[in-house]
C-alpha positions, -999 to 999 in steps of 0.1 A, spaced: 101 -106 319 122 -97 352 160 -92 352 178 -113 378 211 -113 390 229 -148 400 258 -148 418 275 -182 424 274 -213 399 286 -240 419 269 -277 420 236 -261 432 235 -226 418 244 -234 386 211 -257 384 191 -227 399 203 -203 374 197 -227 346 161 -231 358 157 -191 355 169 -192 319 144 -220 310 117 -198 329 124 -168 305 143 -145 328 171 -122 316 199 -135 337 230 -122 341 256 -142 360 289 -141 381 312 -165 394 348 -163 409 357 -186 384 345 -176 351 348 -208 334 316 -222 355 294 -194 338 302 -209 301 273 -236 298 250 -208 313 263 -183 289 258 -208 258 219 -207 274 215 -174 269 229 -158 303 252 -127 302 285 -129 323 294 -103 346 329 -93 356 319 -88 388 290 -88 413 278 -52 411 278 -53 372 258 -82 372 237 -65 399 233 -31 382 202 -37 358 186 -65 384 152 -67 400 160 -96 418 196 -107 429 205 -137 437 234 -153 459 245 -186 460 278 -194 477 296 -212 503 295 -194 539 295 -164 556 328 -151 541 316 -156 507 283 -143 511 300 -113 528 328 -107 499 298 -110 474 274 -87 485 297 -61 504 333 -66 490 351 -47 465 323 -45 436 302 -62 459 262 -67 444 248 -40 468 271 -12 455 256 -20 420 219 -27 432 193 -2 423 167 13 451 139 -16 453 155 -47 444 147 -78 462 184 -92 476 180 -130 479 209 -149 503 198 -187 492 233 -201 508 238 -216 539 248 -191 564 245 -178 597 215 -160 611 238 -131 630 251 -129 592 218 -124 576 208 -101 601 239 -76 595 233 -82 557 197 -68 561 207 -38 577 230 -33 551 210 -39 521 180 -14 539 208 11 538 212 11 503 174 9 500 171 -30 488 150 -55 504 166 -88 515 153 -120 518 169 -147 536 161 -179 515 182 -209 518 171 -242 500 163 -278 512 175 -305 485 209 -312 467 220 -309 429 191 -331 416 165 -305 428 182 -276 419 183 -289 382 147 -303 381 133 -269 399 123 -289 435 140 -272 460 123 -263 493 131 -224 497 128 -216 536 123 -178 537 129 -151 565 118 -116 559 90 -94 550 60 -112 536 49 -85 512 90 -87 499 86 -125 494 52 -121 476 71 -96 451 101 -126 452 77 -154 442 79 -150 402 117 -157 407 113 -184 433 87 -204 415 110 -219 387 132 -230 411 109 -249 437 86 -269 445 78 -255 478 82 -219 495 80 -217 536 77 -185 550 91 -185 585 89 -159 600 115 -123 603 149 -120 589 170 -148 603 143 -174 601 151 -193 572 190 -191 581 179 -210 616 153 -234 603 182 -244 575 209 -248 606 181 -272 626 174 -290 594 210 -299 586 222 -305 619 196 -334 621 207 -347 584 244 -342 591 240 -364 625 220 -389 608 248 -395 583 276 -400 604 255 -421 624 245 -441 598 283 -442 588 289 -455 620 261 -481 621 277 -497 585 312 -496 601 299 -519 630 279 -542 610 308 -545 589 332 -551 613 308 -577 632 309 -601 602 276 -585 587 265 -584 551 267 -547 548 243 -547 518 221 -566 541 222 -548 571 214 -516 553 185 -530 538 171 -537 574 180 -499 584 164 -487 554 134 -504 554 128 -502 592 122 -475 616 156 -458 609 150 -455 573 147 -417 567 146 -401 532 182 -393 540 192 -428 550 178 -441 518 193 -419 496 229 -414 516 231 -449 522 236 -465 488 264 -440 481 282 -452 512 280 -487 500 290 -482 465 319 -456 476 302 -432 453 314 -395 463 302 -376 433 291 -348 446 252 -339 456 265 -318 487 302 -313 495 314 -327 528 331 -299 537 299 -279 533 283 -302 558 309 -298 583 309 -264 579 270 -262 585 271 -283 618 297 -256 632 272 -230 627 240 -248 640 267 -256 671 274 -218 672 238 -207 670 221 -236 695 247 -218 722 237 -185 715 203 -197 728 215 -218 755 215 -250 742 243 -273 735 246 -294 707 267 -323 720 253 -350 690 264 -327 664 297 -317 680 306 -357 676 293 -359 644 313 -331 636 347 -352 649 336 -377 621 337 -352 590 368 -338 604 382 -374 602 369 -375 565 381 -339 557 417 -350 571 418 -383 548 414 -363 517 376 -360 515 364 -327 517 358 -320 487 333 -349 476 302 -356 487 291 -359 525 285 -398 518 322 -398 523 320 -391 559 318 -431 560 350 -441 539 377 -435 568 354 -462 586 340 -481 562 380 -483 544 392 -497 578 363 -524 592 376 -559 589 351 -570 568 360 -547 542 400 -558 546 383 -594 540 370 -586 510 399 -566 499 420 -596 507 395 -621 486 398 -596 457 433 -594 460 440 -633 459 414 -639 428 434 -611 407 466 -630 415 448 -660 404 436 -644 374 470 -627 365 486 -664 367 458 -678 344 469 -652 320 
C-alpha cells in the first residue's frame, strides 16, 4: 500500500484522488481552499495544512493544478511539496503546464533527489471520476514503471512519449486542436442559426458527417442546451491555447488558427463565462444570432399570452 500526496482538488483532482482512495492507497490531500478536501476526508484521506506536510511521508506526490504559476507555488513555494519530499519520491505533475516549466521543475526535483514525470491527462470530469483518463507521460521509463501502480486506478491508458517535457508538449498539441474545434463549432452553429437553419438539425448533420469528431459530439449538445456545468473550464482552455502558441513559436511554428480561436475565448471571458465549461465559447455568438433572437421573441410573446389568460 503506497502513501500518496495529492495536491489540488479541483474538477479533475478530486475525482483522481477519490480513485486512489478507492484502490486502497493511503492519501494525504492538500488544496488551497480547505473545504474542497472535506468529501475526501470523509472517504479516508488525511488533510494536510501545506503541500510540504502532505508530501512528508509520500512515495508518490501528485499535483493537479491550473497553470505554471500555481504549479510553481505548490512545488517550490513556501512550504512547497519538494521541501517536504523524501529522497527517492516520485513527483507527478499532472496539470497542463508549459514544457519549459516542467523541464525546470525536473531539475529542481533532481536536486532534491526526487524523480519527476510530467504526466498531463486527456479527459474531463467524468473520466477522472470513473478512472478512465489517458496519461501522457514524459520522463524516465524506469521511473514510470515505478509509478504505474498509482496511475492504474486513475487511467484507461498510459502513453510514454519520451523524455521530460514530452507529455506536456503532446498535451498542448491535443488541446490546441480541441480548443480550435470547439471554437469552430461555435461559429458553425452561429452561422446556421443566423442563416435561418434549425440549429439542432444543423448539428445533427455535422455530428453525423465528416466533422463529427468525439469532441464535436460531446461539446455540441452542451452548446445547444446552453449547459455550461464545468467539465473543463473555459479559462483553462484559453490558457492552454496560449501555452500552445508560445511553445509552437519556440519551434518556429505559427499557430494562426489557435490565435483566432483564442480571441473567441477572450470574448466569452469578457462576457462573464471564464469559470464555466469551455462549451460557453459559443455563448456570445449564439446569444446574439438572429435565429435565437427570433426564438426569444416567440417565447416572450407566448409568455405574455399565457400571463393574459391567467
